C-alpha positions in Angstrom: 183.8 152.0 125.3 181.7 152.0 128.5 181.3 154.9 130.8 182.6 152.9 133.8 185.8 152.0 131.8 186.2 155.6 130.6 185.8 157.1 134.0 188.4 154.7 135.5 190.9 155.9 132.9 190.3 159.5 134.1 191.3 158.8 137.7 188.5 160.9 139.1 187.7 161.3 142.8 184.2 159.7 142.6 182.1 159.2 145.7 179.3 156.7 146.0 178.7 156.1 142.2 175.4 154.6 141.3 174.2 153.3 138.0 170.8 152.4 136.7 170.1 150.8 133.3 167.0 152.2 131.6 167.4 150.0 128.6 170.0 147.8 126.9 169.7 145.8 123.7 171.3 147.3 120.6 171.1 150.8 122.1 171.6 151.4 125.8 170.4 154.1 128.1 171.8 154.7 131.6 171.6 157.0 134.6 174.7 157.7 136.7 174.9 159.6 140.0 178.1 160.3 141.9 179.7 162.9 144.1 182.5 164.7 142.2 184.7 167.7 143.2 184.6 170.6 140.7 188.2 170.2 139.4 187.3 166.6 138.5 184.0 167.7 136.9 186.0 170.0 134.6 188.2 167.0 133.6 185.1 164.9 132.9 183.5 167.7 131.0 186.5 168.3 128.8 187.1 164.5 128.2 183.5 163.7 127.3 182.9 166.9 125.2 180.1 168.3 127.4 179.0 171.9 126.9 176.8 174.2 128.9 173.1 173.9 128.3 170.4 176.4 129.2 168.1 175.4 132.1 165.0 175.9 130.1 166.0 173.2 127.6 166.0 170.5 130.3 162.8 168.6 130.1 160.7 167.0 132.8 161.9 163.6 131.6 165.3 164.3 133.2 163.8 164.9 136.6 161.3 162.0 136.5 163.5 158.9 136.2 162.7 155.7 138.0 165.4 155.0 140.6 164.7 156.4 144.1 168.1 158.0 144.3 167.6 160.0 141.1 166.7 163.5 142.5 168.5 166.1 140.4 168.2 169.7 141.5 167.6 172.2 138.7 168.3 175.8 139.5 170.4 178.8 138.2 173.3 177.7 140.5 173.5 174.2 139.1 175.8 173.5 136.1 173.9 171.9 133.2 176.1 170.2 130.6 175.4 168.1 127.5 176.8 166.7 124.4 175.7 168.6 121.2 172.1 168.0 120.4 171.2 165.7 123.3 168.1 163.8 122.3 165.7 164.7 125.2 162.5 163.2 123.8 163.6 160.4 121.5 166.5 158.0 120.6 168.5 160.6 118.7 171.2 159.8 116.2 173.8 157.1 116.5 176.6 157.7 118.9 177.1 158.6 122.5 175.0 161.4 124.1 174.9 162.7 127.7 173.0 165.3 129.7 174.4 166.1 133.2 173.7 168.4 136.1 176.2 169.2 138.9 175.1 170.9 142.0 177.9 173.0 143.7 176.3 172.8 147.1 176.7 169.0 147.5 178.9 168.3 144.5 176.5 165.7 143.1 176.6 164.8 139.5 173.5 163.3 137.7 174.1 162.1 134.2 171.6 160.6 131.6 173.5 158.6 129.0 172.2 157.4 125.6 174.6 155.1 123.7 173.1 154.4 120.3 174.6 151.8 117.9 
């Protein structure tokens, strides 16, 4: 199951999706950015099992990713969502993990994905 395949099945109104592969061998790590209206964000959140995460738990690694277009805004107005026990500093356990932010001002979603075998 890839994110691109899963998102297509959800029939979301995505604008200008961009993907960046951080690593891919046995495990893979991706960045995804797209515009997404709030009703579709709610569908995505429910489908992927994302839950609210406190702002103070988002590390600097999330902000400092390589692609030029990766510029997430972190503030009290931004929704921060993650799968349970998102591995911020290491590989984490096997399975699919995600950390996302969604800014209501511009409706831009930034998602860091770790898919571990």
